[in-house]
N, C-alpha and C positions, 0 to 999 in steps of 0.2 A: 618619183619620192615612194617611200617607204608607209604603208600606212597598216593601222592595227584597226581591230571593229569588238571591241568587245560588249558584248552581248548582257544584258541581263534578265533571268531567268526567271521565273516562279518556285519552279522546281527545284527537288532537292541537288546537293553532288552524286547519290549513291544512285535515286530514277535516272537519271540526265533523259526523260524524256524527254522535255522539247527539244535538243540539240537536236537531235534523232528527226521533228520533221527542220529545227532554220538549217544542218547542215545540208543534207537530203534535197531543196531547195539554192540551196545558195549551188547545190554540184550541179543540178537539174539547169539550171538558168544561168550558170554563169564559166567566165571561162578563167580559176583562181592562180591569178601570177604568184610567185613566192614572193612579192612585195608584201601583199595581203599576209597581217596576222588571224588571225580570229581565235578568238577566247573570248571563256564563258563565267561571267556572277554569276550565282547560286544565291536566289531571295529567302528559300526553303519555306516560299508563301508570301503572297503581294504587298502583304501588311508592312515588310521589312522593306520597302524601297527604301526611302531614307533614315534609316538603323545606323549609326555609328560604324557600326567590324563593318554595313558594306561599303558604305562612305569613301572608308578606310582602304580594302580593298579595291577598288577604279582607280586612288588618288594611286597609291601605290601602284600598278597599271599602268597607266599614266606615268609615272616617273618614273620609272623602270621605262620605261619603249622614246619618250621623249625626244634620247638620243640620235634614233633609225626614224625618228618619223609622228606624222601625231593622231591621235586613239580620238574616233569616234565610239561616245558614248551611246546605245544602242537600250532603252526599257521593251522588252515584251511580258506583253501583259494579255490573259484572258478576260475581257469584257463579262465577262460570267453572266447576269444577269440581272443588266443595268435597263434595261428596256419596262423590266416590271418588281423591281426592289430599289426605291429611291435612295438606300443605302449604298449600293453596287455601284449608281450612275452620280451617285455625291466622292465614291472612292476612285472609279475615273476620272470624272473631271479631277479630283486634285491628282492623282498622277500624275495625267497632260499639264497640267500648268504648272506641278514642279520640272518639271520635264523641261517646257518651253522652258524656265526660271535659270537652271543649269546649260542650256544649248544642248541637250542631250535629244536626241532621237526617239521617238516611241511610236513601236510593231506592236498591233492592239489584233486579237482573234475574240472570231466572235459566234460561239459563248464560249467556250479554251480555242485549243491548240485542235487537240481531238476533232470536235468538231466541224474546226478550219478542212483539214485531212484527211476527215475521211468520214466527214455528213452527220456524223452524230456521236450525241456525246457516250464516249466508254466513262464506264466503273473504274472509281482507281484502281480495286485491286489489280483490273487486267488492263493500267494504261503502260507500263513497261513493257508484256507480251507486245501488246500490241503493233507502239512500237517497235518492240524487235519484226517483227508482222512486217510495216510499216515498209521498215527500211530491206529484208532481205528480198522481200514482191516487190520492188520498184517499184510500189503505190502513190510516189512521189508521178508518175506519166500519167497517171488519170485519173489527178488534179486538175484541172476548168481555169486555165492561167488569172479567167478574171478575174472570179474568182480571189486569188492573190495582192489585186491590182488593185482592191476599191478601196473608194476615198470614203465613203461614209459608213459609219456600224449598219452591220446589216447580217445574223445567221447565215451560218458557215461561211463567211467572207472576212481578210484580216485584206490590212495593207503591204506587208511587211514585200510585195516587190517594186514598189512605190518607195520605200525607205531604200530598199537593196541600190536602189539601181540609183540613187546621189552616187555611192562609193566603189560599184562595183559594172 
């Protein structure tokens, strides 16, 4: 049976930086069959995760694909400074609860997607360039798998493979 993975990411449709890291992870760790469709929805900022237009896009994609198979919605967010800033921790808890209520999966990146895949945070002006470099240099091969299989929030780590293993 076919299925659709609908990744909802913080980035915007112009930069598409998160997509690079997610796609590189998928292509390195999984053998995708034609029966799996990958789509992305852009939050254009983490705070937009439950705005009406985002929810409409999710509903539209789910409805459109329903005839072929199920859609699994996966929110992908950065934890930012959850361990040092109470507002970031509150936001992280809210998003996690929201995903649980909706039946969505949550992939998190501590502190952000670049920190997980590069081992350091990247200035916003360099994010697009570094994402391109990550893909072109096959940098995914240098990322330790255990960093992508974390069950607990920790700097430079993510649960991305824990979530993707359920579907791929």
